VMD Tcl script that draws the C-alpha trace (Angstrom):
set ca {
  {11.59 26.30 27.18}
  {12.39 24.89 23.74}
  {12.54 21.30 24.99}
  {9.19 21.70 26.77}
  {7.56 23.37 23.78}
  {8.58 20.57 21.40}
  {7.86 17.73 23.84}
  {4.68 15.80 23.07}
  {3.48 13.92 26.15}
  {2.40 10.33 25.64}
  {-1.16 9.28 26.28}
  {0.29 6.19 27.95}
  {0.52 6.75 31.71}
  {2.92 4.78 33.89}
  {0.00 2.70 35.06}
  {-0.99 1.88 31.50}
  {2.61 1.18 30.54}
  {3.10 -1.26 33.43}
  {-0.16 -3.00 32.60}
  {0.75 -3.07 28.91}
  {4.25 -4.44 29.53}
  {3.09 -7.19 31.89}
  {0.16 -8.00 29.60}
  {2.43 -8.12 26.57}
  {4.85 -10.48 28.32}
  {2.00 -12.77 29.39}
  {0.31 -12.66 26.01}
  {3.56 -13.20 24.15}
  {4.79 -16.02 26.39}
  {1.52 -17.92 26.63}
  {0.72 -17.31 22.96}
  {4.05 -18.83 21.94}
  {3.39 -21.75 24.27}
  {-0.14 -22.22 22.92}
  {1.08 -21.92 19.36}
  {3.92 -24.40 19.79}
  {1.80 -26.87 21.74}
  {-1.02 -26.64 19.21}
  {1.44 -26.91 16.37}
  {3.12 -30.02 17.76}
  {-0.21 -31.57 18.68}
  {-1.61 -30.77 15.24}
  {1.44 -32.20 13.45}
  {1.28 -35.33 15.60}
  {-2.47 -35.65 15.00}
  {-1.96 -35.23 11.27}
  {0.63 -37.99 11.20}
  {-1.60 -40.32 13.22}
  {-4.63 -39.55 11.05}
  {-2.67 -40.19 7.86}
  {-1.30 -43.42 9.28}
  {-4.82 -44.44 10.35}
  {-6.14 -43.55 6.89}
  {-3.42 -45.59 5.24}
  {-3.99 -48.53 7.57}
  {-7.74 -48.40 6.92}
  {-7.17 -48.22 3.18}
  {-4.81 -51.19 3.41}
  {-7.29 -53.30 5.41}
  {-10.22 -52.53 3.15}
  {-7.98 -53.01 0.12}
  {-7.07 -56.50 1.26}
  {-10.73 -57.38 1.76}
  {-11.69 -55.99 -1.64}
  {-8.79 -57.74 -3.32}
  {-9.74 -61.07 -1.71}
  {-13.35 -60.52 -2.74}
  {-12.44 -59.89 -6.37}
  {-10.06 -62.87 -6.46}
  {-12.85 -65.01 -5.03}
  {-15.29 -63.75 -7.67}
  {-12.75 -64.31 -10.42}
  {-12.15 -67.85 -9.17}
  {-15.88 -68.61 -9.08}
  {-16.67 -67.33 -12.56}
  {-13.61 -69.00 -14.00}
  {-14.74 -72.37 -12.56}
  {-18.25 -71.76 -13.82}
  {-16.89 -70.99 -17.26}
  {-15.00 -74.29 -17.26}
  {-18.21 -76.13 -16.34}
  {-20.13 -74.36 -19.11}
  {-17.47 -75.40 -21.62}
  {-18.00 -79.11 -20.69}
  {-20.27 -81.21 -22.84}
  {-23.08 -81.50 -20.28}
  {-26.71 -82.16 -20.97}
  {-29.29 -79.47 -20.38}
  {-30.39 -80.83 -17.03}
  {-26.87 -80.94 -15.68}
  {-26.14 -77.44 -16.95}
  {-29.34 -76.11 -15.39}
  {-28.44 -77.74 -12.09}
  {-24.98 -76.12 -12.00}
  {-26.37 -72.73 -13.04}
  {-29.08 -72.77 -10.36}
  {-26.54 -73.81 -7.77}
  {-24.13 -71.05 -8.96}
  {-26.70 -68.27 -8.62}
  {-28.05 -69.71 -5.38}
  {-24.59 -69.49 -3.80}
  {-23.87 -66.10 -5.42}
  {-27.16 -64.24 -5.29}
  {-25.50 -60.87 -6.10}
  {-24.38 -62.20 -9.53}
  {-26.73 -60.97 -12.25}
  {-25.27 -62.08 -15.53}
  {-22.16 -63.95 -16.71}
  {-20.93 -64.50 -20.24}
  {-18.03 -66.11 -22.06}
  {-16.99 -64.15 -25.15}
  {-14.32 -64.26 -27.80}
  {-12.64 -61.29 -29.47}
  {-13.72 -60.92 -33.05}
  {-12.07 -57.91 -34.69}
  {-12.77 -54.92 -32.53}
  {-15.72 -56.47 -30.69}
  {-16.68 -59.40 -28.50}
  {-18.82 -62.31 -29.62}
  {-20.70 -64.07 -26.82}
  {-20.27 -67.86 -26.93}
  {-22.08 -68.78 -23.76}
  {-24.03 -66.94 -21.09}
  {-26.06 -67.51 -17.95}
  {-28.60 -65.19 -16.29}
  {-29.92 -64.89 -12.73}
  {-33.59 -64.92 -13.69}
  {-34.70 -64.45 -10.10}
  {-32.65 -61.26 -9.68}
  {-33.92 -59.84 -12.98}
  {-37.48 -60.47 -11.91}
  {-37.09 -58.99 -8.42}
  {-35.28 -55.87 -9.68}
  {-37.35 -55.19 -12.84}
  {-34.43 -55.83 -15.17}
  {-34.80 -57.39 -18.59}
  {-32.54 -59.27 -20.93}
  {-32.87 -56.34 -23.29}
  {-31.24 -54.12 -20.65}
  {-28.44 -56.68 -20.26}
  {-27.98 -56.71 -24.02}
  {-27.70 -52.91 -24.09}
  {-25.14 -53.06 -21.29}
  {-23.10 -55.56 -23.32}
  {-22.98 -53.11 -26.20}
  {-22.05 -50.17 -23.95}
  {-19.27 -51.91 -22.02}
  {-17.96 -54.38 -24.57}
  {-15.12 -52.05 -25.60}
  {-13.91 -51.92 -21.99}
  {-14.29 -55.68 -21.49}
  {-12.37 -56.25 -24.73}
  {-9.18 -55.24 -22.89}
  {-9.34 -58.52 -20.98}
  {-8.72 -60.36 -24.26}
  {-5.16 -59.07 -24.04}
  {-4.71 -60.11 -20.42}
  {-6.15 -57.15 -18.47}
  {-8.58 -57.42 -15.56}
  {-11.28 -54.76 -15.85}
  {-13.64 -53.48 -13.15}
  {-16.37 -50.98 -14.10}
  {-19.18 -49.10 -12.39}
  {-22.30 -50.05 -14.38}
  {-24.81 -48.62 -11.87}
  {-26.20 -46.10 -14.35}
  {-27.48 -48.95 -16.53}
  {-28.86 -51.08 -13.68}
  {-30.35 -48.13 -11.80}
  {-28.83 -49.62 -8.64}
  {-25.27 -50.09 -7.37}
  {-23.73 -52.61 -9.78}
  {-20.24 -53.54 -10.90}
  {-18.95 -55.08 -14.12}
  {-15.95 -57.42 -14.01}
  {-14.05 -59.01 -16.88}
  {-11.04 -61.36 -16.74}
  {-9.00 -63.27 -19.34}
  {-10.08 -66.88 -19.92}
  {-8.39 -69.84 -21.47}
  {-5.17 -69.71 -23.43}
  {-3.76 -66.30 -24.41}
  {-3.98 -67.03 -28.14}
  {-7.70 -67.86 -27.79}
  {-8.48 -64.28 -26.69}
  {-11.40 -65.35 -24.56}
  {-13.03 -63.17 -21.94}
  {-15.34 -63.83 -19.00}
  {-17.40 -60.84 -17.88}
  {-19.84 -60.54 -15.04}
  {-22.45 -58.06 -13.85}
  {-23.02 -58.16 -10.12}
  {-25.11 -56.30 -7.56}
  {-22.72 -54.20 -5.39}
  {-25.05 -53.57 -2.45}
  {-23.34 -56.08 -0.19}
  {-19.96 -55.11 -1.59}
  {-20.52 -51.47 -0.57}
  {-20.94 -52.44 3.08}
  {-17.16 -52.74 3.35}
  {-17.03 -48.96 2.80}
  {-19.70 -48.03 5.35}
  {-17.09 -46.71 7.82}
  {-18.21 -44.93 10.96}
  {-16.83 -41.64 12.28}
  {-15.29 -38.84 10.23}
  {-13.36 -40.97 7.73}
  {-14.58 -41.50 4.18}
  {-13.22 -44.48 2.20}
  {-13.90 -45.26 -1.46}
  {-12.73 -47.44 -4.34}
  {-11.71 -46.27 -7.82}
  {-10.47 -48.07 -10.91}
  {-7.43 -47.25 -12.99}
  {-9.34 -44.51 -14.86}
  {-10.45 -42.82 -11.60}
  {-14.08 -43.97 -11.99}
  {-15.81 -44.29 -8.62}
  {-16.68 -47.95 -7.91}
  {-17.62 -47.95 -4.24}
  {-18.43 -45.32 -1.64}
  {-20.41 -45.07 1.57}
  {-22.75 -42.61 -0.15}
  {-24.93 -44.70 -2.46}
  {-25.96 -41.74 -4.65}
  {-22.36 -41.03 -5.61}
  {-21.96 -44.64 -6.77}
  {-25.15 -44.39 -8.86}
  {-23.76 -41.28 -10.61}
  {-20.73 -43.29 -11.81}
  {-18.60 -40.16 -11.35}
  {-15.05 -39.79 -12.57}
  {-12.91 -38.33 -9.76}
  {-9.70 -37.47 -11.61}
  {-10.11 -33.76 -10.67}
  {-9.73 -34.57 -6.96}
  {-6.02 -34.02 -6.13}
  {-5.56 -37.21 -4.10}
  {-7.24 -39.33 -6.81}
  {-4.95 -37.80 -9.39}
  {-1.97 -38.55 -7.14}
  {-3.05 -42.20 -6.87}
  {-3.55 -42.60 -10.62}
  {-0.22 -40.97 -11.47}
  {1.82 -42.47 -8.60}
  {4.40 -45.14 -9.32}
  {4.35 -46.37 -5.71}
  {1.51 -48.39 -4.19}
  {0.68 -46.03 -1.31}
  {0.90 -42.37 -0.38}
  {-0.48 -39.46 1.62}
  {-1.70 -36.01 0.57}
  {-3.18 -32.82 2.01}
  {-5.43 -31.14 -0.51}
  {-8.20 -28.57 -0.87}
  {-11.66 -29.53 -2.12}
  {-14.80 -27.36 -2.17}
  {-13.14 -24.77 0.06}
  {-12.05 -27.27 2.73}
  {-8.73 -28.95 3.34}
  {-8.65 -32.76 3.57}
  {-6.11 -35.29 4.77}
  {-6.01 -38.39 2.60}
  {-4.11 -41.64 2.14}
  {-4.31 -44.13 -0.71}
  {-3.39 -47.75 -1.38}
  {-2.96 -49.23 -4.84}
  {-4.11 -52.82 -5.35}
  {-2.37 -55.40 -7.48}
  {-5.66 -56.22 -9.23}
  {-7.00 -54.28 -12.21}
  {-5.27 -51.03 -11.21}
  {-7.81 -50.52 -8.42}
  {-7.11 -48.13 -5.58}
  {-8.52 -47.50 -2.12}
  {-8.64 -43.90 -0.84}
  {-9.32 -42.94 2.76}
  {-9.88 -39.25 3.55}
  {-11.01 -37.05 6.41}
  {-11.93 -33.35 6.46}
  {-9.19 -31.40 8.26}
  {-11.64 -29.38 10.35}
  {-13.18 -32.59 11.68}
  {-9.79 -34.22 12.20}
  {-8.43 -31.30 14.20}
  {-11.57 -30.49 16.16}
  {-9.95 -31.59 19.41}
  {-6.86 -29.50 18.58}
  {-9.08 -26.45 18.16}
  {-10.88 -27.26 21.43}
  {-7.54 -27.34 23.24}
  {-6.59 -24.00 21.65}
  {-9.85 -22.43 22.85}
  {-9.35 -23.76 26.39}
  {-5.80 -22.41 26.41}
  {-7.03 -19.00 25.25}
  {-9.60 -18.95 28.08}
  {-6.81 -19.73 30.55}
  {-4.69 -16.95 28.98}
  {-7.52 -14.43 29.41}
  {-8.06 -15.42 33.04}
  {-4.34 -15.07 33.85}
  {-4.20 -11.77 31.95}
  {-7.16 -10.28 33.83}
  {-5.77 -11.29 37.23}
  {-2.37 -9.81 36.31}
  {-3.93 -6.54 35.13}
  {-5.81 -6.13 38.41}
  {-2.65 -6.75 40.47}
  {-0.51 -4.39 38.36}
  {-3.26 -1.74 38.38}
  {-3.23 -1.40 42.16}
  {0.57 -1.59 42.35}
  {1.02 1.10 39.67}
  {-1.34 3.40 41.53}
  {1.19 3.79 44.36}
  {3.70 5.14 41.81}
  {1.45 7.11 39.49}
  {-0.46 9.23 42.04}
  {2.51 11.54 42.91}
  {3.40 11.77 39.22}
  {-0.17 12.77 38.35}
  {0.25 15.75 40.68}
  {3.40 16.72 38.78}
  {1.54 16.38 35.47}
  {-1.21 18.68 36.76}
  {1.39 21.24 37.86}
  {3.08 20.99 34.45}
  {-0.20 21.80 32.68}
  {-0.62 24.75 35.05}
  {2.78 26.07 33.94}
  {1.89 25.45 30.29}
  {-1.13 27.68 30.83}
  {1.16 30.47 32.01}
  {0.60 30.12 35.75}
  {4.00 29.50 37.37}
  {2.76 29.63 40.96}
  {2.34 25.91 41.52}
  {1.21 24.65 44.94}
  {2.63 21.10 44.97}
  {5.14 20.09 47.65}
  {7.33 16.99 48.01}
  {5.46 14.30 49.97}
  {8.21 11.68 50.01}
  {12.00 11.61 50.18}
  {12.47 9.14 47.35}
  {13.17 9.86 43.66}
  {9.66 11.26 43.13}
  {10.15 13.71 46.03}
  {13.48 14.83 44.59}
  {11.80 15.33 41.22}
  {9.05 17.43 42.78}
  {11.57 19.69 44.52}
  {13.54 20.20 41.30}
  {10.29 20.92 39.48}
  {9.51 23.82 41.82}
  {12.92 25.37 41.11}
  {12.37 24.95 37.40}
  {8.98 26.67 37.60}
  {10.58 29.78 39.11}
  {13.26 29.86 36.39}
  {10.68 29.44 33.64}
  {8.68 32.37 34.97}
  {11.69 34.67 34.61}
  {12.58 33.31 31.20}
  {9.00 33.71 29.90}
  {9.08 37.40 30.77}
  {12.21 37.87 28.66}
  {10.78 35.90 25.76}
  {7.54 37.89 25.81}
  {9.45 41.18 25.52}
  {11.64 39.90 22.67}
  {8.70 38.35 20.78}
  {7.09 41.72 20.20}
  {10.23 43.16 18.58}
  {11.95 40.29 16.73}
  {10.70 37.57 14.38}
  {9.51 34.60 16.51}
  {11.79 32.22 14.58}
  {14.80 34.29 15.53}
  {13.64 34.45 19.15}
  {13.20 30.68 19.18}
  {16.70 30.08 17.83}
  {18.13 32.64 20.23}
  {16.59 30.78 23.14}
  {18.35 27.63 21.95}
  {21.81 29.07 21.24}
  {22.16 32.84 21.42}
  {25.96 32.61 21.25}
  {25.82 30.91 17.86}
  {23.59 33.65 16.44}
  {25.92 36.33 17.78}
  {28.92 34.65 16.20}
  {27.07 34.65 12.91}
  {27.71 32.38 9.94}
  {27.86 32.38 6.17}
  {25.27 30.27 4.38}
  {23.22 30.29 1.17}
  {20.06 32.36 1.50}
  {17.44 34.03 -0.64}
  {17.29 37.74 0.14}
  {13.88 39.44 -0.18}
  {13.29 43.18 -0.61}
  {9.93 44.82 -1.29}
  {8.88 48.45 -1.49}
  {5.69 50.36 -2.30}
  {5.89 52.47 -5.46}
  {5.21 56.17 -4.84}
  {4.58 55.77 -1.15}
  {5.92 59.23 -0.42}
  {3.05 60.76 -2.43}
  {0.52 58.51 -0.71}
  {1.83 59.40 2.76}
  {1.57 63.13 2.02}
  {-2.12 62.77 1.09}
  {-3.24 60.79 4.16}
  {-3.78 61.74 7.75}
  {-1.47 60.08 10.24}
  {-4.13 57.66 11.53}
  {-5.17 56.69 7.98}
  {-1.54 56.27 6.94}
  {-0.92 54.02 9.97}
  {-4.04 51.98 9.16}
  {-3.04 51.60 5.49}
  {0.53 50.65 6.35}
  {-0.50 48.19 9.06}
  {-3.05 46.56 6.77}
  {-0.53 46.20 3.94}
  {2.42 45.09 6.08}
  {0.29 42.59 8.04}
  {-0.99 40.91 4.87}
  {2.47 40.75 3.31}
  {4.15 39.49 6.50}
  {1.60 36.73 6.91}
  {2.43 35.50 3.39}
  {6.15 35.78 4.15}
  {5.74 33.58 7.25}
  {3.47 31.09 5.46}
  {6.34 30.42 3.05}
  {8.92 29.97 5.86}
  {10.47 33.40 5.44}
  {11.96 35.33 8.37}
  {11.25 39.03 8.80}
  {14.51 40.97 8.96}
  {13.03 44.42 9.41}
  {10.52 47.03 8.26}
  {11.93 50.21 6.76}
  {8.86 52.40 6.52}
  {6.77 50.74 3.81}
  {9.66 48.43 2.79}
  {9.93 44.81 3.92}
  {13.25 42.97 4.22}
  {13.07 39.20 4.56}
  {15.43 36.24 4.74}
  {14.81 32.69 3.53}
  {16.95 29.82 4.90}
  {18.24 31.62 8.00}
  {18.46 31.25 10.92}
  {16.78 27.84 10.31}
  {17.27 25.79 7.16}
  {14.41 25.88 4.65}
  {14.22 23.33 1.86}
  {13.77 24.87 -1.63}
  {14.06 28.37 -0.17}
  {14.43 30.11 -3.60}
  {11.16 28.52 -4.74}
  {9.37 29.43 -1.52}
  {10.59 33.02 -1.74}
  {9.42 33.25 -5.35}
  {6.00 31.78 -4.54}
  {5.66 34.17 -1.60}
  {6.42 37.10 -3.93}
  {3.75 36.00 -6.44}
  {1.26 35.55 -3.58}
  {2.06 39.06 -2.27}
  {1.41 40.66 -5.67}
  {-1.88 38.79 -5.90}
  {-2.83 39.76 -2.33}
  {-2.08 43.41 -3.00}
  {-4.45 43.18 -5.97}
  {-7.16 41.87 -3.63}
  {-6.48 44.71 -1.20}
  {-6.79 47.28 -4.00}
  {-10.18 45.85 -4.98}
  {-11.33 45.98 -1.35}
  {-10.14 49.57 -0.88}
  {-11.77 50.65 -4.14}
  {-15.04 48.89 -3.37}
  {-15.24 50.56 0.04}
  {-13.79 53.90 -1.09}
  {-11.01 53.78 1.50}
  {-8.02 56.12 1.64}
  {-7.12 58.18 -1.46}
  {-7.20 57.35 -5.18}
  {-3.39 56.96 -5.24}
  {-3.52 54.63 -2.22}
  {-6.20 52.50 -3.87}
  {-3.90 52.11 -6.88}
  {-0.86 51.30 -4.74}
  {1.65 48.90 -6.34}
  {4.73 47.17 -4.96}
  {8.10 46.06 -6.31}
  {10.01 43.00 -5.13}
  {13.62 41.96 -5.63}
  {14.96 38.42 -5.03}
  {18.49 37.07 -5.12}
  {19.96 33.75 -4.01}
  {23.52 33.26 -2.88}
  {25.88 33.22 0.11}
  {25.51 35.87 2.81}
  {26.62 36.56 6.34}
  {23.75 36.19 8.80}
  {23.56 36.73 12.54}
  {23.06 39.37 15.19}
  {24.77 42.56 14.04}
  {25.34 45.59 16.25}
  {26.76 46.32 19.67}
  {26.66 44.18 22.78}
  {23.99 46.47 24.18}
  {21.83 46.65 21.06}
  {21.87 44.27 18.08}
  {19.44 42.83 15.54}
  {19.40 39.69 13.42}
  {20.09 40.59 9.79}
  {21.99 39.66 6.63}
  {24.95 41.27 4.84}
  {26.92 40.77 1.66}
  {26.81 41.12 -2.13}
  {23.82 38.77 -2.38}
  {21.80 41.13 -0.17}
  {22.96 44.28 -2.00}
  {21.97 42.84 -5.38}
  {18.52 41.90 -4.11}
  {18.02 45.51 -2.94}
  {19.13 46.85 -6.35}
  {16.81 44.43 -8.15}
  {13.88 45.77 -6.14}
  {14.83 49.34 -7.10}
  {15.36 48.38 -10.76}
  {11.82 47.03 -10.97}
  {10.58 50.61 -11.29}
  {12.58 51.21 -14.51}
  {11.21 48.06 -16.15}
  {7.66 48.45 -14.87}
  {7.54 44.99 -13.32}
  {6.45 43.77 -9.88}
  {9.04 41.05 -9.27}
  {12.62 41.16 -10.47}
  {14.93 38.21 -9.74}
  {18.54 37.32 -10.42}
  {19.80 34.59 -12.73}
  {20.79 32.46 -9.71}
  {17.25 32.50 -8.35}
  {15.76 31.99 -11.79}
  {17.71 28.77 -12.36}
  {16.37 27.33 -9.11}
  {12.67 28.08 -9.75}
  {12.32 27.71 -13.51}
  {10.87 24.19 -13.35}
  {7.73 25.44 -11.58}
  {7.62 29.16 -12.34}
  {7.62 31.14 -15.58}
  {10.08 34.00 -16.02}
  {10.98 36.51 -18.71}
  {14.57 37.58 -19.39}
  {14.48 41.38 -19.32}
  {18.00 42.73 -19.58}
  {21.70 42.35 -18.86}
  {23.10 45.18 -16.77}
  {25.95 46.33 -14.58}
  {24.50 47.49 -11.33}
  {26.05 50.39 -9.48}
  {29.20 49.37 -7.63}
  {29.74 46.14 -9.64}
  {31.71 45.31 -12.78}
  {30.27 41.87 -13.50}
  {27.12 41.97 -15.64}
  {23.87 40.72 -14.12}
  {21.00 39.14 -16.00}
  {17.60 40.40 -14.92}
  {14.47 38.24 -15.03}
  {10.84 39.12 -14.42}
  {9.01 36.53 -12.30}
  {5.50 36.29 -13.75}
  {3.54 33.26 -12.48}
  {3.56 29.50 -12.08}
  {3.42 27.46 -15.27}
  {0.00 26.10 -14.32}
  {-1.51 29.59 -13.78}
  {0.25 31.41 -16.62}
  {-2.00 33.42 -18.95}
  {-1.30 32.42 -22.59}
  {-1.14 36.10 -23.62}
  {1.61 36.81 -21.08}
  {3.53 33.76 -22.26}
  {3.26 34.76 -25.92}
  {4.24 38.34 -25.15}
  {7.22 37.23 -23.03}
  {8.48 34.92 -25.75}
  {8.24 37.73 -28.32}
  {10.10 40.07 -25.95}
  {12.92 37.55 -25.46}
  {13.27 37.13 -29.24}
  {13.51 40.89 -29.56}
  {16.10 41.04 -26.75}
  {18.18 38.37 -28.49}
  {18.12 40.44 -31.73}
  {19.10 43.48 -29.67}
  {22.17 41.64 -28.34}
  {23.07 40.67 -31.94}
  {22.91 44.40 -32.91}
  {20.04 43.71 -35.31}
  {18.20 46.75 -33.97}
  {15.61 47.10 -36.77}
  {14.33 43.55 -36.36}
  {14.56 43.93 -32.61}
  {12.25 46.97 -32.73}
  {9.74 45.11 -34.89}
  {9.74 42.11 -32.56}
  {9.47 44.24 -29.41}
  {6.53 46.13 -30.92}
  {4.93 42.76 -31.55}
  {5.41 41.92 -27.86}
  {3.84 45.26 -26.87}
  {0.87 44.60 -29.16}
  {0.26 41.12 -27.73}
  {0.44 42.25 -24.10}
  {-1.79 45.30 -24.66}
  {-4.69 43.02 -25.56}
  {-5.28 42.34 -21.88}
  {-2.52 43.69 -19.66}
  {-1.75 47.21 -20.87}
  {1.63 48.62 -21.84}
  {5.00 46.90 -21.53}
  {7.41 49.48 -20.06}
  {10.41 47.15 -20.43}
  {9.75 46.73 -24.16}
  {9.40 50.49 -24.68}
  {12.65 51.07 -22.81}
  {14.51 48.50 -24.92}
  {13.07 50.02 -28.12}
  {14.43 53.41 -26.97}
  {17.90 51.90 -26.63}
  {17.65 50.37 -30.10}
  {16.76 53.77 -31.55}
  {19.75 55.34 -29.79}
  {22.12 52.64 -31.03}
  {20.79 53.03 -34.57}
  {21.83 56.68 -34.47}
  {25.06 56.03 -32.52}
  {26.11 52.42 -33.14}
  {27.92 50.74 -30.22}
  {31.57 49.73 -30.35}
  {32.61 46.53 -32.08}
  {33.31 44.85 -28.75}
  {29.94 45.85 -27.30}
  {28.58 42.99 -25.20}
  {24.97 44.22 -24.86}
  {25.37 45.01 -21.16}
  {23.63 48.18 -19.99}
  {25.33 50.05 -17.16}
  {22.99 51.46 -14.51}
  {24.19 54.75 -13.04}
  {21.74 54.70 -10.11}
  {20.53 52.13 -7.60}
}
mol new
graphics top color blue
foreach p $ca { graphics top sphere $p radius 0.5 }
foreach p [lrange $ca 0 end-1] q [lrange $ca 1 end] { graphics top cylinder $p $q radius 0.2 }
display resetview
């Protein structure tokens, strides 16, 4: 019966298990396949996209580089012509022809470095462009002032390309190149309309390609508004990689505005320019995600078909088992007369036949258990059902022995009628036993109004001294509640309504098991540990305390519970002295007055042991005074004062150890 009582049936039927197993295999297998296929496809797609980006950047870079070399060649030739000693008509003819063949050129100038600035020596202007685009020479002059510092770098051999769109209010580029001999420090710079130039970056599809200079300024992009803003893109990871890279090409996966991008770049040999080609990862892998979705749909279709097949197959196995489950629940409800019969000769039929035999055996066993349960603690019955032989053999193990008794119960029993006495005793014993069981204690026996309990046998109980101590405190508190209830309802007699109890606790080794004859035995405990616990309960009367515990128990509960050292005695039948402690309350619930009184008492007891009886009396009186503020007299303190008075009249021997010998239990 123990195995069946502890068994917790699964909510997963055989049918559900078969479906779950097959489904798990399908899901796991196909998921791995989908994952690996998608992963390989995605990796391959990423490589192809990056290669395509790099190839596109390389192609556009070549075109851009050729375009800039062509422009540089044209303005260099024009500068040479302007430096010739031509008459005005010839110069005008060459200028008109220059701007006619290069209609995107706006302004060109030849300048010489003078200190930290450029001095323009010669210049030509596309008057037609200025007129058609509402630009003035004043605007050009302002642009010269703004960009002259950048163009000045060409005097030392650098080629400079700038985005000057913000000044032109349309996509425009500024270009400067060295001119003449190096020691002449001459510069040619040009402003040009970039509208036609930007067409090289008007890529179709999901790819975005753009041009930056060595300082990460945007020069060309398919989005015209970005070019007009003349933005610096150094904060974009791939742009930063290009600017900082020492190689002329590279690839990068980076995050921008919450989206991942795949990008490639190509550095140009001219002016530190770079071409970047990027694509948003979500767009690049759209087909990969489509394939994943299609594969998931296929997985769901296969899964549903498999579930249907397994469902009907499992039904042929689960139906007979369901009948067994129903019969099992019938037995659990106490009805052992099950009506099932074997319907097959396979393993399920054999199981059904064995089940019927088991049901008959359980019926007989339940009758025995029911009889025992009304006479012995259920924990003991449970363990006996598991291994009765082991309990009969007995064992020695550490326990906490519990003894409680009602003070003056003989007087109370004489005053009550038999039915009232039975009601009072049942009410008290029921309340105390419930608390004992709540703290994992085992009821040994009732001896009239006395309760004998065991902690940590027959089953192990963690922190059994602490649980026994907490149970004792709870019992004292519960008895207080019962007294209030009896008083409020005027039940029983005055002495019964003032009923008090004493408890003794001791922790140590003891022999536990079924003791008695083969015909009649009971589960109990024996040994010095048990005897001392019984004597502690009896000694509580002399000290006027509810709970008296041994030093062994005290050491194991002192972290959580507050105790007061009362005395050091030799109990009857023992030579070794025993320290007695009153168990008062938990540290968190301790009344400050009780704590102060207990500390004063312990100081007085220490003086008593040192034979300083006068100071001991004064200190003990202080303890009595403190406690009387709220809790009445302190019988233990009065008793100790009496001893001090006796020892003052008849001083103890020189080898007196302070131990008081009890002559009664």
